[in-house]
C-alpha positions as CSV (number, residue, x, y, z in Angstrom):
1,M,1.0,5.7,18.7
2,P,3.1,2.7,19.8
3,P,1.7,0.9,22.8
4,R,3.3,1.4,26.2
5,S,3.7,-2.3,27.1
6,R,3.1,-5.8,26.1
7,K,-0.3,-5.7,27.7
8,D,-1.5,-3.4,24.9
9,F,-1.1,-6.1,22.2
10,E,-4.2,-8.2,21.5
11,I,-3.4,-9.6,18.0
12,A,-0.7,-12.2,17.4
13,I,0.5,-13.5,14.0
14,I,2.4,-16.7,13.8
15,C,4.5,-17.7,10.7
16,A,6.5,-20.8,10.0
17,L,8.6,-19.6,7.1
18,P,10.6,-16.5,6.5
19,V,8.8,-15.8,3.2
20,E,5.5,-15.8,5.1
21,A,6.8,-13.4,7.7
22,D,8.3,-11.1,5.1
23,A,4.9,-10.8,3.4
24,V,3.2,-9.9,6.7
25,E,5.8,-7.4,7.8
26,A,5.8,-5.7,4.4
27,L,2.1,-4.9,5.0
28,F,2.6,-3.4,8.5
29,D,1.2,0.2,8.5
30,E,3.8,1.0,11.2
31,H,6.8,-0.8,12.6
32,Y,7.6,-0.5,16.3
33,D,11.3,-1.3,15.9
34,I,12.5,1.5,18.1
35,H,10.5,0.2,21.1
36,T,11.8,-2.9,22.9
37,Y,9.0,-4.6,24.7
38,G,11.0,-7.6,25.9
39,K,9.5,-10.9,26.9
40,Q,8.9,-13.0,30.0
41,E,11.5,-15.4,31.3
42,G,11.0,-18.8,29.8
43,D,9.8,-17.4,26.5
44,D,12.1,-18.5,23.7
45,N,10.3,-16.7,20.9
46,T,11.6,-13.9,18.7
47,Y,9.2,-11.1,18.0
48,A,8.5,-8.2,15.7
49,T,5.9,-5.6,16.6
50,G,3.9,-3.1,14.6
51,R,0.5,-1.9,13.6
52,I,-2.0,-3.1,11.1
53,G,-5.0,-0.8,10.8
54,G,-6.1,0.0,14.3
55,H,-4.5,-3.1,15.9
56,H,-1.2,-3.4,17.7
57,V,0.3,-6.7,16.3
58,V,3.0,-9.0,17.6
59,L,4.6,-11.3,14.9
60,A,6.2,-14.5,16.0
61,I,8.4,-16.5,13.6
62,M,8.6,-20.2,14.3
63,P,12.0,-21.9,14.6
64,G,10.7,-24.6,12.3
65,M,7.6,-26.2,10.8
66,G,5.1,-28.5,12.5
67,N,2.5,-28.5,15.2
68,R,5.0,-29.2,18.0
69,S,6.9,-26.0,17.1
70,S,3.8,-23.9,16.8
71,A,2.5,-25.1,20.2
72,S,5.7,-24.0,21.8
73,V,5.5,-20.6,20.1
74,A,1.9,-20.2,21.3
75,R,2.8,-21.0,24.9
76,G,5.6,-18.4,24.8
77,L,3.1,-15.8,23.5
78,R,0.7,-16.6,26.3
79,I,3.2,-15.9,29.0
80,S,4.7,-12.7,27.5
81,F,1.7,-11.1,25.8
82,T,-1.0,-11.9,28.3
83,Q,-3.8,-9.9,26.6
84,I,-3.7,-11.7,23.2
85,K,-7.3,-12.2,22.1
86,L,-6.7,-13.6,18.7
87,A,-3.8,-15.5,17.1
88,L,-3.6,-15.7,13.3
89,V,-1.6,-18.6,11.8
90,V,-0.6,-17.1,8.5
91,G,1.3,-18.6,5.6
92,I,1.0,-21.2,2.9
93,C,-0.9,-24.5,2.6
94,G,-2.1,-27.1,0.2
95,G,-5.6,-26.9,-1.1
96,A,-8.4,-29.3,-2.1
97,P,-9.5,-28.7,-5.7
98,Y,-13.0,-27.7,-4.6
99,S,-14.6,-26.2,-1.5
100,T,-17.5,-27.8,0.3
101,E,-19.8,-25.5,-1.8
102,N,-18.2,-27.0,-4.9
103,T,-16.5,-23.8,-5.7
104,E,-13.1,-24.1,-7.5
105,I,-10.1,-23.6,-5.4
106,I,-7.1,-22.4,-7.4
107,L,-3.5,-21.6,-6.5
108,G,-3.3,-18.3,-4.8
109,D,-6.7,-18.5,-3.2
110,V,-6.9,-18.1,0.6
111,I,-8.2,-20.7,3.1
112,I,-9.7,-19.4,6.4
113,S,-10.4,-22.0,9.1
114,D,-13.6,-22.4,11.0
115,S,-12.4,-25.8,12.5
116,V,-9.3,-28.0,12.5
117,V,-8.8,-31.7,12.1
118,E,-5.6,-33.5,13.1
119,Y,-5.6,-36.2,10.5
120,D,-2.4,-37.9,11.9
121,F,-3.9,-38.1,15.4
122,G,-5.1,-41.6,16.1
123,R,-4.0,-45.3,16.5
124,Q,-1.8,-47.5,14.4
125,Y,-3.2,-51.0,14.1
126,P,-1.5,-54.0,12.4
127,D,-3.9,-53.6,9.5
128,G,-3.7,-49.8,9.2
129,F,-4.1,-46.4,10.8
130,V,-7.4,-45.3,12.3
131,R,-7.8,-41.6,13.0
132,K,-9.3,-40.8,16.4
133,S,-12.9,-39.8,16.2
134,G,-14.3,-36.6,17.7
135,V,-11.1,-34.6,17.0
136,K,-13.1,-31.4,16.3
137,E,-14.5,-31.7,19.8
138,T,-11.1,-32.5,21.2
139,L,-9.6,-29.4,19.7
140,G,-12.7,-27.4,20.5
141,Q,-14.6,-25.0,18.4
142,P,-13.7,-21.3,18.0
143,K,-15.3,-18.9,20.6
144,Q,-18.5,-17.2,19.7
145,E,-16.9,-13.9,18.7
146,I,-14.8,-15.7,16.1
147,R,-17.7,-17.8,14.8
148,S,-19.9,-14.8,14.4
149,F,-17.2,-12.9,12.5
150,L,-16.5,-15.8,10.2
151,N,-20.2,-16.2,9.4
152,S,-20.3,-12.5,8.4
153,L,-17.6,-13.2,5.9
154,R,-19.8,-15.8,4.3
155,T,-22.3,-13.1,3.2
156,F,-22.0,-12.1,-0.4
157,R,-21.4,-8.4,0.4
158,K,-18.7,-8.9,3.1
159,R,-16.9,-11.6,1.1
160,T,-16.8,-9.4,-1.9
161,Q,-15.5,-6.5,0.1
162,I,-12.8,-8.6,1.7
163,Q,-11.7,-10.0,-1.7
164,Q,-11.5,-6.5,-3.1
165,Q,-9.3,-5.4,-0.2
166,I,-7.1,-8.4,-0.6
167,M,-6.3,-7.4,-4.2
168,E,-5.7,-3.8,-3.1
169,H,-3.2,-4.9,-0.4
170,L,-1.6,-7.4,-2.8
171,K,-0.9,-4.6,-5.3
172,D,0.8,-2.6,-2.5
173,L,2.8,-5.6,-1.5
174,Q,3.9,-6.3,-5.1
175,R,5.5,-2.8,-5.2
176,H,8.1,-4.0,-2.6
177,N,11.3,-5.2,-4.2
178,E,12.6,-7.4,-1.4
179,R,11.0,-10.4,-2.9
180,D,9.1,-11.3,-6.1
181,W,5.4,-11.5,-5.1
182,S,4.1,-11.7,-8.7
183,Y,1.5,-14.1,-10.0
184,P,3.3,-17.1,-11.6
185,G,0.7,-17.4,-14.4
186,V,-2.3,-19.6,-15.2
187,S,-0.1,-21.9,-17.3
188,Q,1.7,-22.8,-14.0
189,D,-1.6,-23.7,-12.3
190,I,-2.0,-27.4,-13.2
191,L,-4.3,-29.9,-11.5
192,F,-3.8,-33.5,-12.5
193,P,-6.3,-36.3,-11.7
194,A,-5.7,-37.6,-8.2
195,S,-4.4,-40.9,-9.4
196,Y,-1.9,-39.4,-11.8
197,R,1.5,-40.0,-10.1
198,H,4.5,-37.7,-10.2
199,R,7.3,-40.0,-11.6
200,H,9.6,-40.5,-14.5
201,Y,7.6,-41.2,-17.6
202,E,10.6,-41.3,-20.0
203,Q,13.1,-43.9,-18.9
204,D,16.9,-43.5,-19.5
205,P,18.1,-47.1,-20.0
206,R,21.5,-46.1,-18.6
207,V,20.1,-45.1,-15.3
208,E,18.6,-47.5,-12.7
209,C,15.3,-46.1,-11.6
210,A,12.5,-47.5,-9.4
211,C,9.9,-45.7,-11.6
212,I,10.5,-48.4,-14.3
213,D,8.8,-51.0,-12.0
214,Y,5.8,-48.7,-11.3
215,H,2.5,-50.4,-11.9
216,S,0.1,-48.9,-9.3
217,N,-0.1,-46.0,-6.9
218,K,1.2,-48.3,-4.1
219,D,4.5,-48.8,-5.8
220,P,7.4,-46.5,-4.9
221,V,9.1,-44.0,-7.2
222,C,12.7,-43.0,-7.3
223,E,14.3,-40.4,-5.0
224,L,15.3,-38.2,-8.0
225,A,11.7,-38.1,-9.2
226,L,10.5,-36.9,-5.8
227,K,13.0,-34.0,-6.0
228,S,12.3,-33.0,-9.6
229,D,9.5,-30.8,-11.1
230,C,6.9,-31.9,-13.6
231,Q,8.7,-30.4,-16.5
232,R,11.9,-32.4,-15.9
233,L,10.0,-35.6,-15.4
234,G,7.7,-35.2,-18.4
235,C,4.4,-35.2,-16.5
236,A,2.0,-34.9,-19.4
237,G,-1.3,-36.4,-18.2
238,R,-4.5,-34.7,-19.1
239,S,-5.0,-31.9,-16.6
240,I,-8.4,-31.0,-15.1
241,Q,-9.9,-27.9,-16.7
242,R,-10.7,-25.0,-14.3
243,R,-13.2,-22.3,-15.3
244,R,-11.6,-19.6,-13.2
245,L,-8.3,-20.0,-15.1
246,D,-9.9,-18.6,-18.2
247,K,-8.7,-15.2,-17.0
248,D,-5.1,-14.2,-17.5
249,K,-4.8,-13.3,-13.8
250,P,-7.7,-14.4,-11.7
251,D,-8.4,-12.6,-8.4
252,A,-7.8,-14.5,-5.2
253,F,-10.9,-15.8,-3.5
254,I,-11.4,-16.7,0.1
255,H,-12.8,-20.1,1.2
256,I,-13.9,-20.7,4.8
257,G,-14.0,-24.3,6.1
258,T,-12.2,-27.1,7.9
259,V,-8.5,-27.3,7.7
260,A,-6.5,-30.5,8.2
261,S,-3.4,-30.1,10.3
262,A,-0.6,-32.6,10.8
263,N,3.2,-33.0,11.3
264,T,3.5,-34.7,7.9
265,V,3.3,-33.2,4.5
266,M,0.4,-34.3,2.4
267,R,1.6,-35.4,-1.1
268,S,-1.1,-37.7,-2.2
269,G,-4.1,-36.6,-4.4
270,E,-6.1,-39.8,-3.5
271,H,-5.6,-39.3,0.3
272,R,-6.5,-35.6,-0.2
273,D,-9.7,-36.4,-1.9
274,R,-10.8,-39.0,0.6
275,L,-10.2,-36.6,3.5
276,A,-12.0,-33.8,1.6
277,E,-15.0,-36.0,1.0
278,N,-15.2,-37.6,4.4
279,E,-14.3,-34.6,6.6
280,G,-15.2,-31.6,4.4
281,I,-11.6,-30.5,4.4
282,I,-10.5,-27.7,2.1
283,G,-6.9,-27.0,3.2
284,F,-3.9,-28.9,4.5
285,E,-1.1,-27.4,6.7
286,M,1.2,-28.2,9.6
287,E,0.9,-25.5,12.3
288,G,-2.7,-24.7,13.1
289,A,-3.4,-27.5,15.5
290,G,-0.5,-26.6,17.7
291,V,-1.9,-23.1,18.3
292,W,-5.6,-24.0,18.4
293,D,-5.5,-25.4,21.9
294,N,-3.3,-22.6,23.4
295,L,-4.9,-19.4,22.0
296,P,-8.1,-18.3,20.2
297,C,-7.0,-19.0,16.7
298,I,-7.8,-18.6,13.0
299,I,-5.7,-20.1,10.2
300,I,-5.3,-17.9,7.1
301,K,-3.2,-19.5,4.4
302,G,-2.6,-19.1,0.7
303,V,-2.9,-22.2,-1.5
304,C,0.5,-22.9,-3.0
305,D,-0.2,-26.5,-4.3
306,Y,-2.9,-29.1,-4.6
307,T,-1.3,-31.5,-1.9
308,D,-0.6,-34.1,-4.5
309,S,2.6,-35.7,-5.6
310,H,3.2,-32.9,-8.2
311,K,3.6,-30.1,-5.6
312,N,6.6,-27.7,-5.9
313,K,7.7,-24.3,-4.5
314,A,6.8,-22.2,-7.5
315,W,3.7,-20.6,-5.9
316,Q,5.0,-20.1,-2.4
317,N,5.8,-16.4,-2.7
318,Y,2.5,-15.5,-4.3
319,A,0.5,-17.6,-1.9
320,S,2.4,-16.0,1.1
321,A,1.5,-12.6,-0.4
322,T,-2.3,-13.4,-0.8
323,A,-2.4,-14.8,2.8
324,A,-0.7,-11.7,4.2
325,S,-3.0,-9.4,2.1
326,C,-6.0,-11.4,3.4
327,T,-4.7,-11.0,7.0
328,K,-4.6,-7.2,6.6
329,A,-8.1,-7.1,5.1
330,F,-9.3,-9.4,7.9
331,L,-7.9,-7.1,10.7
332,K,-9.3,-4.0,9.0
333,N,-12.7,-5.5,9.6
334,W,-12.0,-7.1,13.0
335,T,-12.9,-5.1,16.2
336,S,-12.2,-6.4,19.7
337,G,-13.2,-5.1,23.1
338,L,-9.7,-3.9,24.0
339,Q,-9.5,-1.8,20.8
340,Q,-12.8,-0.1,21.7
341,Q,-11.6,0.7,25.3
342,R,-8.2,2.3,24.3
343,P,-8.0,5.9,25.6
344,E,-6.5,7.2,22.3
345,I,-9.6,6.2,20.3
346,S,-12.2,7.0,22.9
347,S,-15.2,9.1,22.1
348,H,-13.9,12.4,23.4
349,S,-10.6,12.2,21.4
350,Q,-11.5,10.3,18.2
351,P,-8.8,11.2,15.6
352,S,-10.3,12.9,12.6
353,S,-9.3,14.9,9.5
354,T,-9.2,18.6,8.6
355,V,-8.6,17.9,4.9
356,P,-11.0,20.4,3.3
357,F,-11.3,18.5,0.0
358,E,-13.4,15.6,-1.2
359,R,-11.6,12.5,-2.4
360,D,-11.2,12.2,-6.2
361,E,-12.9,8.9,-6.9
362,K,-11.4,9.0,-10.4
363,F,-7.8,9.5,-9.3
364,V,-5.4,8.3,-11.9
365,G,-1.8,7.0,-11.8
366,R,0.9,8.4,-9.5
367,E,1.3,5.1,-7.7
368,D,5.1,5.4,-7.8
369,I,4.9,8.8,-6.0
370,I,2.5,7.6,-3.4
371,T,4.8,4.6,-2.7
372,S,7.7,7.0,-2.3
373,I,5.7,9.0,0.2
374,K,4.8,5.9,2.1
375,N,8.4,4.7,2.2
376,A,9.6,8.1,3.3
377,I,7.0,8.7,6.0
378,Q,5.5,5.4,7.1
379,G,8.6,3.3,6.5
380,R,10.9,5.4,8.7
381,T,9.6,4.3,12.1
382,G,12.1,5.3,14.8
383,W,13.3,8.6,13.2
384,T,12.8,11.6,15.4
385,S,11.2,13.4,12.5
386,K,9.5,12.0,9.4
387,R,9.2,14.6,6.6
388,A,8.9,14.5,2.9
389,A,8.2,17.1,0.2
390,L,6.5,16.9,-3.1
391,V,8.2,19.4,-5.4
392,G,7.3,20.4,-8.9
393,L,5.8,22.9,-11.2
394,G,2.5,24.5,-10.3
395,G,-0.4,22.5,-11.6
396,V,1.6,19.3,-11.9
397,G,-0.6,17.6,-9.3
398,K,1.2,17.8,-6.0
399,S,-1.8,18.8,-3.9
400,Q,-4.0,16.1,-5.6
401,I,-1.4,13.4,-4.8
402,A,-1.3,14.7,-1.2
403,I,-5.1,14.6,-0.9
404,E,-5.2,11.0,-2.2
405,Y,-2.5,10.0,0.2
406,T,-4.3,11.4,3.2
407,Y,-7.4,9.4,2.4
408,R,-5.3,6.2,2.1
409,V,-3.7,6.9,5.5
410,R,-7.2,7.5,6.9
411,E,-8.3,4.1,5.6
412,S,-5.2,2.1,6.7
413,A,-4.7,4.0,10.0
414,P,-8.0,5.3,11.3
415,N,-6.4,6.1,14.7
416,T,-4.1,8.7,13.0
417,W,-5.0,12.4,13.0
418,I,-4.9,14.0,9.6
419,F,-4.2,17.8,9.4
420,W,-4.3,20.1,6.4
421,V,-2.5,23.4,6.7
422,H,-2.5,26.0,3.8
423,A,1.0,27.4,4.0
424,S,1.2,30.0,1.3
425,N,1.4,32.8,3.9
426,I,1.4,33.5,7.7
427,T,-2.3,34.2,7.9
428,R,-3.4,30.9,6.3
429,F,-0.8,29.0,8.3
430,E,-2.3,30.3,11.5
431,Q,-5.8,29.5,10.3
432,G,-4.7,25.9,9.7
433,Y,-3.5,25.7,13.3
434,R,-6.8,27.1,14.5
435,D,-8.6,24.4,12.6
436,I,-6.4,21.8,14.3
437,A,-7.1,23.3,17.8
438,T,-10.8,23.2,17.1
439,V,-11.0,19.7,15.8
440,A,-8.6,18.3,18.5
441,K,-10.2,20.3,21.3
442,V,-6.9,21.7,22.3
443,P,-7.2,23.1,25.9
444,G,-7.1,26.9,25.9
445,C,-7.9,27.4,22.2
446,D,-11.1,29.3,23.1
447,D,-9.1,32.0,24.9
448,P,-8.7,35.0,22.5
449,K,-5.5,36.0,24.2
450,S,-3.9,32.6,23.8
451,D,-1.0,31.9,21.4
452,I,-2.7,29.4,19.1
453,L,0.6,28.5,17.4
454,Q,2.2,27.6,20.7
455,L,-0.8,25.8,22.0
456,V,-1.1,23.5,18.9
457,H,2.7,23.0,18.9
458,K,2.6,21.8,22.5
459,W,-0.4,19.5,21.7
460,L,1.3,18.0,18.6
461,C,4.5,17.3,20.7
462,D,2.5,15.3,23.3
463,E,2.7,11.6,22.4
464,E,-0.4,11.0,24.5
465,N,-2.5,12.7,21.8
466,G,-1.7,10.0,19.3
467,S,-0.1,9.8,15.9
468,W,-0.6,12.5,13.3
469,L,0.1,13.4,9.7
470,M,0.2,17.1,8.7
471,V,0.1,18.3,5.1
472,L,1.7,21.7,4.5
473,D,0.2,22.8,1.1
474,N,1.8,25.4,-1.1
475,A,4.8,26.0,1.1
476,D,6.5,28.0,-1.6
477,D,7.8,31.1,0.2
478,I,10.9,30.6,2.2
479,D,10.5,33.9,4.0
480,T,7.1,32.8,5.4
481,F,8.8,30.1,7.4
482,F,12.2,31.5,8.2
483,N,11.9,35.3,8.1
484,S,8.3,36.1,9.1
485,G,9.2,38.9,11.4
486,K,7.8,37.0,14.4
487,N,9.8,36.3,17.5
488,V,9.6,32.6,16.7
489,A,10.0,31.5,13.0
490,L,7.0,29.5,11.7
491,V,9.3,26.5,11.0
492,D,9.9,26.2,14.7
493,Y,6.2,25.4,15.2
494,L,6.5,22.2,13.2
495,P,7.4,19.5,15.7
496,R,10.1,17.0,15.1
497,V,8.6,14.0,16.9
498,S,8.5,10.3,16.2
499,H,4.7,10.1,16.4
500,G,4.2,12.8,13.8
501,S,4.8,13.1,10.1
502,I,4.8,16.1,7.7
503,L,4.2,16.1,4.0
504,I,5.0,19.3,2.1
505,T,3.8,20.4,-1.3
506,S,5.9,23.2,-2.9
507,R,6.9,24.8,-6.2
508,N,10.1,26.0,-4.6
509,Q,12.8,23.3,-4.1
510,T,14.9,25.5,-1.9
511,A,12.0,26.3,0.5
512,A,11.0,22.6,0.7
513,R,14.5,21.4,1.3
514,N,14.9,23.8,4.2
515,I,11.6,22.7,5.8
516,V,12.2,19.0,5.5
517,G,15.7,19.3,6.8
518,A,18.8,17.1,6.2
519,H,17.0,13.8,7.0
520,G,13.8,14.6,5.0
521,Q,13.1,13.3,1.5
522,M,12.5,15.4,-1.6
523,I,10.1,13.7,-4.0
524,P,10.1,15.3,-7.5
525,V,6.7,15.4,-9.2
526,E,6.9,15.5,-13.0
527,P,4.1,15.8,-15.5
528,M,2.2,12.5,-16.0
529,N,3.3,9.9,-18.6
530,T,1.2,9.9,-21.7
531,N,-0.9,6.9,-20.9
532,D,-1.9,8.2,-17.4
533,A,-2.6,11.7,-18.9
534,I,-4.9,10.1,-21.5
535,A,-6.7,8.2,-18.7
536,L,-7.1,11.5,-16.7
537,L,-8.5,13.2,-19.8
538,R,-11.0,10.4,-20.3
539,A,-12.0,10.5,-16.7
540,R,-12.8,14.2,-17.0
541,V,-14.4,14.3,-20.5
542,N,-17.8,12.7,-21.0
543,V,-17.8,12.9,-24.8
544,Q,-16.5,10.5,-27.5
545,Q,-12.9,10.9,-28.4
546,S,-10.4,9.1,-30.6
547,D,-7.2,7.7,-29.1
548,E,-5.1,9.9,-31.4
549,D,-7.0,13.1,-30.5
550,A,-6.6,12.3,-26.8
551,R,-2.9,11.7,-27.3
552,L,-2.3,14.9,-29.3
553,L,-4.2,17.0,-26.8
554,V,-2.5,15.8,-23.6
555,Q,0.9,16.2,-25.4
556,A,0.0,19.7,-26.4
557,L,-0.8,20.4,-22.7
558,E,2.6,18.9,-21.7
559,C,0.7,16.1,-19.7
560,I,0.2,18.6,-16.9
561,P,-2.8,17.4,-14.8
562,L,-4.2,20.8,-14.0
563,A,-4.2,21.8,-17.7
564,I,-5.8,18.5,-18.7
565,T,-8.5,18.8,-16.0
566,Q,-9.3,22.3,-17.0
567,A,-9.5,21.3,-20.7
568,G,-11.8,18.5,-19.7
569,A,-14.1,20.8,-17.9
570,Y,-14.2,23.2,-20.9
571,I,-15.0,20.5,-23.3
572,S,-17.7,18.9,-21.1
573,N,-19.4,22.1,-20.3
574,R,-19.6,23.0,-24.0
575,S,-20.6,19.6,-25.3
576,P,-21.9,18.7,-27.8
577,R,-20.6,21.8,-29.7
578,M,-17.1,21.2,-28.3
579,S,-15.0,18.0,-28.7
580,V,-11.5,17.0,-28.0
581,S,-10.4,17.5,-31.6
582,A,-12.1,21.0,-31.7
583,Y,-10.4,22.1,-28.5
584,L,-7.1,20.9,-29.8
585,G,-7.6,22.9,-33.0
586,L,-8.4,26.1,-31.0
587,F,-5.5,25.6,-28.6
588,Q,-3.0,25.1,-31.4
589,R,-4.3,28.1,-33.5
590,S,-2.6,30.9,-31.5
591,E,-0.9,31.9,-28.2
592,S,-3.9,34.2,-27.4
593,N,-6.2,31.2,-27.7
594,Q,-4.0,29.2,-25.3
595,E,-4.1,32.0,-22.8
596,H,-7.8,32.3,-23.1
597,L,-8.4,28.5,-22.7
598,L,-6.0,28.2,-19.8
599,N,-7.8,31.1,-18.1
600,Y,-11.1,29.2,-18.3
601,N,-13.0,30.0,-15.1
602,D,-16.5,28.4,-15.4
603,A,-15.5,25.1,-13.7
604,H,-15.2,24.8,-10.0
605,D,-13.1,22.0,-8.7
606,L,-13.9,21.1,-5.1
607,R,-10.5,19.6,-4.6
608,R,-8.6,22.9,-5.3
609,D,-7.9,25.9,-3.1
610,R,-10.9,28.3,-3.8
611,S,-8.7,31.4,-3.4
612,I,-7.2,30.6,-6.9
613,R,-9.7,32.0,-9.5
614,H,-7.8,31.2,-12.7
615,P,-6.0,27.9,-11.8
616,V,-3.5,27.3,-14.7
617,I,-2.4,30.8,-15.5
618,T,-2.6,32.0,-11.9
619,T,-0.5,29.1,-10.5
620,W,2.3,29.9,-12.8
621,Q,1.9,33.7,-12.2
622,I,2.5,33.0,-8.5
623,S,5.8,31.4,-9.4
624,F,6.8,34.3,-11.7
625,N,5.9,36.8,-9.0
626,Q,7.9,35.0,-6.4
627,I,10.9,34.8,-8.7
628,R,10.6,38.5,-9.5
629,R,10.7,39.3,-5.8
630,I,13.5,36.9,-5.0
631,S,15.8,37.7,-8.0
632,P,15.1,40.3,-10.6
633,K,18.0,38.9,-12.6
634,A,16.3,35.6,-12.7
635,T,13.3,37.3,-14.3
636,D,15.6,39.0,-16.9
637,L,17.2,35.6,-17.6
638,L,13.8,34.0,-18.3
639,A,12.9,36.8,-20.6
640,L,16.1,36.4,-22.5
641,M,15.5,32.7,-22.9
642,S,12.2,33.5,-24.5
643,V,14.1,34.7,-27.5
644,F,15.3,31.2,-28.3
645,D,13.6,27.9,-28.9
646,R,12.7,26.3,-25.6
647,Q,14.6,23.0,-26.3
648,G,18.3,22.9,-25.8
649,I,19.4,26.5,-25.1
650,P,23.2,26.6,-24.9
651,E,24.4,28.1,-21.6
652,E,26.9,30.5,-23.3
653,L,24.1,32.2,-25.3
654,V,22.3,33.4,-22.2
655,S,25.1,33.9,-19.7
656,E,26.9,36.6,-21.7
657,G,27.6,39.7,-19.5
658,M,27.5,37.8,-16.2
659,D,30.3,36.1,-14.3
660,Q,29.8,32.5,-13.2
661,L,28.5,33.4,-9.7
662,E,25.9,35.9,-11.1
663,F,24.7,33.4,-13.6
664,E,24.3,30.7,-11.0
665,D,22.4,33.0,-8.7
666,A,20.0,34.0,-11.6
667,L,19.5,30.4,-12.8
668,A,18.9,28.9,-9.3
669,P,15.4,30.3,-8.7
670,L,14.3,29.2,-12.2
671,M,15.5,25.6,-11.5
672,S,14.1,25.7,-8.0
673,F,10.6,26.5,-9.3
674,S,10.9,23.8,-12.0
675,L,10.6,26.3,-14.9
676,V,14.0,25.4,-16.3
677,Q,15.9,22.1,-16.4
678,V,19.7,21.9,-17.1
679,E,21.3,18.9,-18.7
680,N,25.0,18.9,-19.7
681,F,25.1,22.7,-19.7
682,T,22.0,22.9,-22.0
683,M,18.7,24.4,-20.8
684,F,15.1,23.3,-21.4
685,V,12.1,25.4,-20.5
686,L,8.6,24.3,-19.9
687,D,6.5,24.8,-23.1
688,L,3.3,26.1,-21.6
689,A,5.2,28.5,-19.3
690,W,7.0,29.7,-22.4
């Protein structure tokens, strides 16, 4: 639920570059764009607001780089957002080659500050510059809450956990197409010796160049060399070998230590190494010191270069992405006093979940569909109603995708209620609402005379009760929602509110489209691709199998997840007598064998509705029965199609005896339930349903 005022924000994020801010905003769990919180007079900042995990976050984008600019932004934050308890300066930085623990720092790693040194703060004497001593004390050390948290990140378990979360969030970010957040490649991560200078190494006699007079690192190089990359200049010195770059794509590590902050860009490997040795510095940047004295501050920055003369911009996007991913992981583990005191997450109304299924720890694939759900529901902040429907053939995995999505929402947004409502009929819908009333302690729900649907609807509409996500599972029957015989149609008990989202699973496209409405999104769920289907089979079968046998079996099962899961259970329960190749032989031998195997009933999946006894056959029988009730002519049409080969049935062969309107009415239910696909007036029918 968006906060009521600026006083409810306790986390600030400050970015100097648009690419840094883009990476942070892309990882918001919720955007508060519809809410205008304003700012105090005298505050020149521009803000974006949203939520990361359980924290309300205000993002400030600096007008330019440097500590002077960041100090001004921090002062503006202090007068407009008076309850800020932690400011995170997030973006890119230069890195020392090694941490104080002598661990390799490579490009894409993340630096987290525990102290800051202003290395350009001091006195200029005739014989040189002397940095003012005691700078750490001048800037002050972080408060105890921050120091304690940073020390916890130094433990092996917590550090490993954070680094795993960084890579998970990075994968989410890389699915956004606004920018390229991909890893540039180990071949682009080159560390030269500190004394190896970035200059022209192959001279063109026709061009006057200062590099020709270069004899020591104190000599200047030409302006063109400063603006060119290593490839153009021919930098070919022997690079320093890094063990972590033996992998094709190494994970990003976090390094906690002292960060050097200045208004100048560090482009000298020798100066870098001296500061690293004398001060224990592991990162170099230009904004942290300006914030440090104004707000409780931590610097989180991705390493985009080695702060030597060879630096370039090739790594800025990826380093911005790892820094933003680390910021999200950091905030998921950070808890402040204000967060604990908020009414919406107090002990008597702690949001919870009514999802009746365990999470599938071996969930495979479907990341594109989960991203579509996230974009349709979480990415539409400000819409009055956020609804999406997963539509596809029975057994194609709609409910399993919905289950996985609910657990991901629970992880990323623990302050969001998650409700699961079986929607196959009125009785089960009402039971789902009773479960909501019980878990949420809806006032009046204990009264046997109360209208439970009305009570829960009222509770869901009240923004004070917090954000919620509801899954309507198996919403296949359009009459259940629109022609139930009640005074109020069931669909009217589904609130259209900005703080609530509804995800529907349905075999029936028509029913789903009517429930999500004109602004909702239909997300088709097709059978898995072959590689994901093989991965699913291997996750379900604990016996040896060849790649070819696995491929042939999943293709025989049309890559339908439920059929693969049921086959895996059959093989595993009959091992060692049964193997993948033996099952495939039995399945291909006859249609009666197929029916027998698909009716297998000895496996009990805790992630499926227990009311369905014979999962594969029954789930399709439900579709057939609904089609028979809706349109007997559609049933006759499907029977006629069974006379022909399932692939490429010409329309004119099966439409004889019907006018165009009759044919369209008979075909529509078959298409709506995903049993038939039409391409260029040619029909294709699902093989297993055949």
